C-alpha positions in Angstrom: 13.6 25.9 -11.0 12.0 26.4 -7.6 14.5 25.5 -4.8 12.1 23.1 -3.2 11.6 21.0 -6.4 15.2 20.1 -7.0 14.8 17.1 -4.7 12.2 15.3 -6.8 14.9 13.6 -9.0 18.5 14.0 -8.0 20.5 14.9 -5.0 22.7 18.0 -5.1 26.3 16.9 -4.9 28.8 18.9 -2.8 31.7 16.5 -2.6 33.8 15.4 -5.6 33.4 11.8 -6.3 30.0 11.4 -4.8 27.8 9.8 -7.4 24.7 11.6 -8.4 22.2 8.8 -8.3 18.8 9.4 -9.9 15.8 9.3 -7.6 17.9 9.5 -4.4 16.4 12.9 -3.8 12.9 11.5 -3.4 14.4 8.6 -1.4 15.9 11.1 1.0 12.5 12.7 1.6 10.9 9.3 2.0 13.5 8.1 4.5 13.1 11.3 6.6 9.3 10.8 6.7 9.6 7.1 7.5 12.3 7.3 10.2 11.7 10.8 11.6 13.2 12.1 13.8 16.4 11.2 12.1 20.0 12.6 12.2 21.9 13.7 9.1 24.5 11.1 9.9 22.0 8.3 9.8 20.5 9.6 6.5 24.0 9.7 4.9 24.8 6.1 6.1 21.5 4.6 5.0 21.6 6.3 1.5 25.3 5.7 1.2 26.1 9.3 0.4 28.3 12.0 2.0 26.9 13.9 5.0 27.7 17.2 3.3 25.4 16.1 0.4 22.6 15.6 3.0 23.2 19.0 4.5 23.1 20.8 1.2 19.9 19.1 0.2 18.0 19.7 3.5 19.1 23.3 4.0 16.6 24.9 1.6 13.8 22.7 2.9 14.5 23.8 6.5 14.6 27.4 5.3 11.2 27.0 3.5 9.6 25.6 6.6 9.1 22.1 5.2 11.6 20.4 7.5 12.6 21.3 11.0 15.8 20.5 12.8 15.9 20.4 16.6 17.9 18.9 19.4 16.7 15.5 20.6 16.5 15.2 24.4 18.2 12.0 25.3 18.9 11.3 29.0 22.4 10.1 29.9 24.1 11.5 26.9 26.6 14.3 26.8 26.2 15.8 23.3 22.5 15.8 22.3 21.9 14.8 18.6 20.3 17.1 16.1 17.4 15.5 14.3 15.3 16.2 11.2 11.5 15.8 10.9 8.7 17.2 8.7 6.7 20.3 9.7 3.1 19.3 9.4 1.4 22.4 10.9 -0.4 23.5 7.7 -0.4 20.7 5.1 -2.5 17.6 5.1 -3.5 14.8 2.7 -6.7 12.9 2.2 -7.1 9.3 1.3 -10.1 7.4 -0.2 -10.1 3.6 -0.2 -12.9 2.4 -2.5 -13.5 -1.1 -1.4 -15.8 -3.8 -2.8 -17.8 -3.9 0.5 -16.7 -1.0 2.6 -15.0 2.3 1.7 -13.0 4.7 3.9 -12.1 8.3 3.8 -9.4 9.7 6.1 -6.6 12.2 6.4 -2.9 12.3 7.4 0.1 14.7 7.6 3.7 14.2 6.7 4.2 12.9 10.3 2.2 9.8 9.3 -0.6 9.7 11.8 -4.0 8.8 10.4 -7.0 10.8 11.7 -10.6 11.6 10.9 -11.1 8.1 9.3 -14.7 7.4 8.3 -16.2 4.2 6.8 -19.3 3.7 4.6 -20.8 0.8 2.8 -19.8 1.0 -0.9 -22.9 1.5 -3.1 -23.1 -0.6 -6.3 -23.4 2.4 -8.5 -20.0 4.2 -9.0 -21.6 7.6 -9.2 -23.3 7.1 -5.8 -20.1 5.8 -4.2 -18.0 8.7 -5.5 -20.7 11.2 -4.3 -20.5 9.8 -0.8 -16.7 10.0 -0.8 -16.8 13.5 -2.2 -19.2 14.6 0.5 -16.7 13.3 3.2 -13.8 15.0 1.4 -15.7 18.4 1.5 -16.4 17.9 5.2 -12.7 17.3 6.0 -11.7 20.4 4.1 -14.4 22.5 5.9 -13.2 21.1 9.2 -9.6 22.3 8.6 -9.8 26.0 7.7 -6.5 27.7 7.2 -4.7 24.5 6.3 -3.9 23.2 2.8 -5.0 19.8 1.3 -2.1 19.0 -1.0 -3.1 15.7 -2.6 -6.0 13.2 -2.5 -4.9 9.6 -3.0 -7.5 7.0 -4.1 -7.0 3.2 -3.9 -9.3 1.2 -6.2 -9.8 -2.6 -6.5 -8.9 -2.7 -10.2 -6.9 -1.2 -13.0 -6.1 2.5 -13.2 -5.1 4.4 -16.4 -1.6 5.6 -17.2 -2.4 9.1 -16.0 -3.7 7.7 -12.7 -7.0 9.5 -13.0 -9.5 6.9 -14.1 -10.5 3.5 -13.0 -10.4 1.3 -16.1 -12.0 -1.9 -14.7 -12.8 -3.2 -11.2 -14.1 -6.8 -11.8 -15.5 -7.4 -8.3 -17.5 -4.1 -8.5 -18.2 -4.4 -12.2 -17.2 -0.7 -12.6 -15.7 0.3 -16.0 -14.1 3.5 -17.2 -14.9 5.7 -14.2 -13.3 9.2 -14.0 -12.6 9.0 -10.3 -10.3 12.1 -10.2 -12.9 14.4 -11.8 -15.6 13.3 -9.4 -13.4 13.7 -6.2 -11.3 16.8 -7.0 -12.6 19.6 -4.7 -10.8 22.4 -6.5 -8.1 23.0 -9.2 -5.4 23.3 -6.6 -5.7 19.7 -5.3 -4.4 16.8 -7.4 -6.3 13.5 -7.2 -4.2 10.3 -7.8 -5.9 7.0 -8.5 -3.9 3.8 -7.8 -4.6 0.0 -7.7 -5.2 -1.0 -4.1 -2.5 -3.7 -4.0 0.1 -1.2 -5.3 -1.1 1.3 -2.6 -0.7 -1.3 0.1 2.8 -2.0 -1.2 3.7 1.7 -0.9 2.4 1.6 2.7 4.4 -1.5 3.6 7.5 0.0 2.0 7.4 3.0 4.3 7.0 0.7 7.4 10.0 -1.4 6.3 12.1 1.6 5.8 11.2 2.8 9.3 11.9 -0.7 10.8 15.3 -1.1 9.0 18.4 -0.3 11.1 20.5 0.2 8.0 19.9 0.8 4.3 16.5 0.9 2.6 14.0 -1.8 1.9 14.6 -2.7 -1.7 12.6 -5.6 -3.2 9.5 -7.4 -2.1 6.1 -8.7 -3.4 3.0 -7.7 -1.6 -0.1 -10.0 -1.8 -3.2 -8.1 -0.9 -6.2 -10.4 -0.2 -9.7 -9.3 0.5 -12.7 -9.8 -1.8 -10.1 -10.5 -4.5 -6.3 -10.8 -4.7 -3.9 -8.2 -6.0 -0.2 -8.1 -6.1 2.1 -5.0 -5.6 5.7 -5.1 -6.6 8.4 -3.0 -4.9 11.7 -3.0 -6.9 14.7 -0.9 -5.8 12.6 0.8 -3.2 10.1 1.9 -5.9 6.7 0.5 -6.7 6.5 -1.1 -10.2 3.4 -0.4 -12.2 4.3 -1.7 -15.6 4.4 0.6 -18.6 1.9 2.0 -21.2 -1.5 0.4 -21.3 -0.2 -2.5 -19.2 0.8 -0.4 -16.2 -2.1 -1.6 -14.1 -1.8 -5.2 -15.2 1.7 -5.7 -13.8 0.3 -7.1 -10.5 -2.9 -8.8 -11.6 -1.9 -12.2 -10.5 -5.2 -12.7 -8.8 -6.6 -13.8 -12.1 -4.0 -16.3 -13.0 -5.4 -19.8 -13.3 -4.3 -22.2 -10.6 -7.1 -24.8 -11.0 -7.8 -25.8 -14.6 -11.6 -25.7 -15.3 -12.2 -24.6 -11.7 -14.7 -22.2 -10.2 -16.0 -19.4 -12.4 -14.6 -15.9 -11.7 -16.1 -12.5 -12.1 -13.4 -11.8 -14.7 -14.9 -14.5 -17.0 -12.2 -17.0 -16.5 -12.3 -20.2 -14.4 -10.0 -21.4 -11.7 -8.5 -18.0 -10.8 -6.3 -17.7 -7.8 -8.6 -15.3 -6.0 -11.5 -17.8 -6.2 -9.5 -20.1 -3.9 -7.2 -18.0 -1.8 -8.9 -14.7 -1.1 -10.6 -13.7 2.1 -14.0 -13.8 0.3 -13.4 -17.4 -0.9 -13.3 -18.6 2.7 -17.1 -18.5 2.9 -17.7 -20.9 0.0 -14.9 -23.2 1.2 -16.5 -23.2 4.7 -19.9 -24.1 3.4 -18.8 -26.6 0.9 -21.1 -27.6 -1.9 -24.3 -27.3 0.1 -26.7 -24.3 -0.7 -27.5 -21.6 1.8 -30.5 -22.3 4.1 -33.4 -19.8 3.7 -32.4 -17.7 6.8 -28.6 -18.2 6.4 -26.1 -15.8 5.0 -22.5 -16.3 3.9 -20.2 -16.1 6.9 -17.7 -13.2 6.8 -14.0 -13.9 7.0 -13.6 -12.5 10.5 -16.4 -14.7 11.7 -14.6 -17.8 10.3 -11.4 -16.7 12.0 -13.3 -16.2 15.3 -14.8 -19.7 15.0 -11.3 -21.1 14.3 -9.9 -19.3 17.4 -12.7 -20.8 19.5 -11.6 -24.3 18.4 -14.1 -25.1 15.6 -12.3 -27.7 13.4 -14.3 -26.9 10.3 -13.2 -23.2 10.4 -9.6 -24.2 11.1 -9.6 -26.5 8.1 -11.1 -23.8 5.9 -8.3 -21.4 6.8 -5.7 -24.1 6.2 -7.2 -24.7 2.7 -6.9 -21.0 2.0 -3.3 -21.1 3.1 -2.5 -24.0 0.8 -4.0 -22.3 -2.3 -2.3 -19.0 -1.2 1.1 -20.7 -1.1 0.6 -22.3 -4.5 0.0 -18.9 -6.0 2.8 -17.2 -4.1 5.3 -19.8 -5.4 4.1 -19.0 -8.9 4.5 -15.3 -8.3 8.0 -15.7 -6.9 9.0 -17.8 -9.9 7.4 -15.2 -12.3 9.0 -12.0 -10.9 12.1 -13.4 -9.3 11.6 -11.6 -5.9 11.8 -14.0 -3.0 10.4 -11.9 -0.2 6.6 -11.8 0.1 4.4 -9.7 2.5 0.7 -10.6 3.0 -1.8 -7.7 3.4 -5.5 -7.5 3.8 -8.0 -9.5 5.8 -6.1 -12.7 5.6 -3.7 -11.3 8.1 -6.4 -11.8 10.8 -6.2 -15.5 10.2 -2.5 -15.8 9.8 -2.1 -18.0 12.8 -3.9 -20.8 10.9 -2.8 -19.8 7.4 0.9 -19.4 7.7 1.9 -23.1 8.1 0.1 -24.4 5.0 1.3 -21.4 3.0 4.9 -22.3 3.8 4.3 -26.0 3.1 2.8 -25.3 -0.3 5.8 -23.1 -1.2 8.2 -25.8 0.0 6.5 -28.3 -2.3 7.4 -26.1 -5.3 10.7 -25.6 -6.9 11.0 -22.3 -4.9 11.0 -24.4 -1.8 14.1 -26.1 -2.9 16.0 -22.9 -2.9 17.2 -20.6 -0.1 16.4 -17.0 0.6 12.6 -16.9 0.2 10.4 -15.6 2.9 6.7 -14.9 3.6 5.4 -12.7 6.4 2.2 -11.0 7.5 2.0 -7.2 7.0 -0.3 -4.6 8.4 -4.1 -4.8 7.5 -4.3 -1.0 7.5 -2.2 -0.8 4.4 -4.9 -2.6 2.5 -7.4 0.0 3.5 -7.1 3.7 4.2 -3.4 3.6 5.0 -2.5 2.6 1.4 -4.7 5.4 -0.1 -3.1 8.0 2.1 0.4 6.7 1.2 -0.5 7.3 -2.5 -1.2 10.9 -1.7 1.9 11.6 0.3 4.1 9.6 -2.1 2.9 11.8 -5.0 3.8 14.9 -3.0 7.3 13.7 -2.2 8.1 12.4 -5.6 6.8 15.1 -7.8 7.8 18.2 -5.9 6.9 19.9 -2.7 5.2 22.9 -4.3 2.2 21.0 -5.8 
């Protein structure tokens, strides 16, 4: 076994009695990336392992040039702490977010900064969309000679297959059985990983929560990603949950649960789906009501409705409050269904959180969940629902399945 791949599953134990806990090796790498620069002592405390175990695990990574350890300059302190961080001089990752309206391509390193992000309008034809994304991937690779693209992560608004190579079905794009990985892979040395966009956003938020935490690791939460549709990502025990077998991509498809019997028709073929009432896209029809569009009129975008609400327009404010009410109804159902009481909102709805938050909480409080303690709902980062999530998919693949990909 290559010395740099031992960390993908278990930690090496150097002290008798220290439990060898599966997956803590990858958690160690994720913690370093999220909280870097970080001391060995803090790593040991947050992973609840012996410091000597941390030392034994990071030594070969330092020797291989994957991690660096340096003295942190802190004014007013006697003994300066030694901290670990990733070396990002030669490796980078590319992310592709295939959105219903807009797509993005960008790159990052193990340090986490996003650069070279480029947007384009998503063509209706999947082949055309993938060709545009591939062209931008090739440009990024050409612009970074001498460096290595390790993994390309792709977030899609639908179901991915078990191998995470194909898009099975994206209802809001009406794309079926698209071999995304084959279309975007620039060469045989680069792996392409395809992930549902809500799951990708959950991975992004998990890293932020690890970074923000002062002790331990973020363990369980539900992420609700709302844009053109609604997707749900589950993080359980600091790991994203994808389901198993053919159902792996269906684990978070709560956007198509019925919340209004016989309600509005949905692109999935059902009626009364949650995303028809609580997504960012549904705000336009709620804002207009039952009246048809005028000849020169177009559907208002969500950010336009938020802007109107911020400028005091009552109609726009009421629209966002309705969105919040429907969103809260669905969130209460999700909490009851999965048993995870912490919920993070991602996507365009975050921009209107000022008007949405109160009705969300009121709707949850009306449910049986509201009669219990411990539940919470908060706004996350919009970037996780876009290019940030796609890039997180790429880096997570690298950290989880070996550093010699």
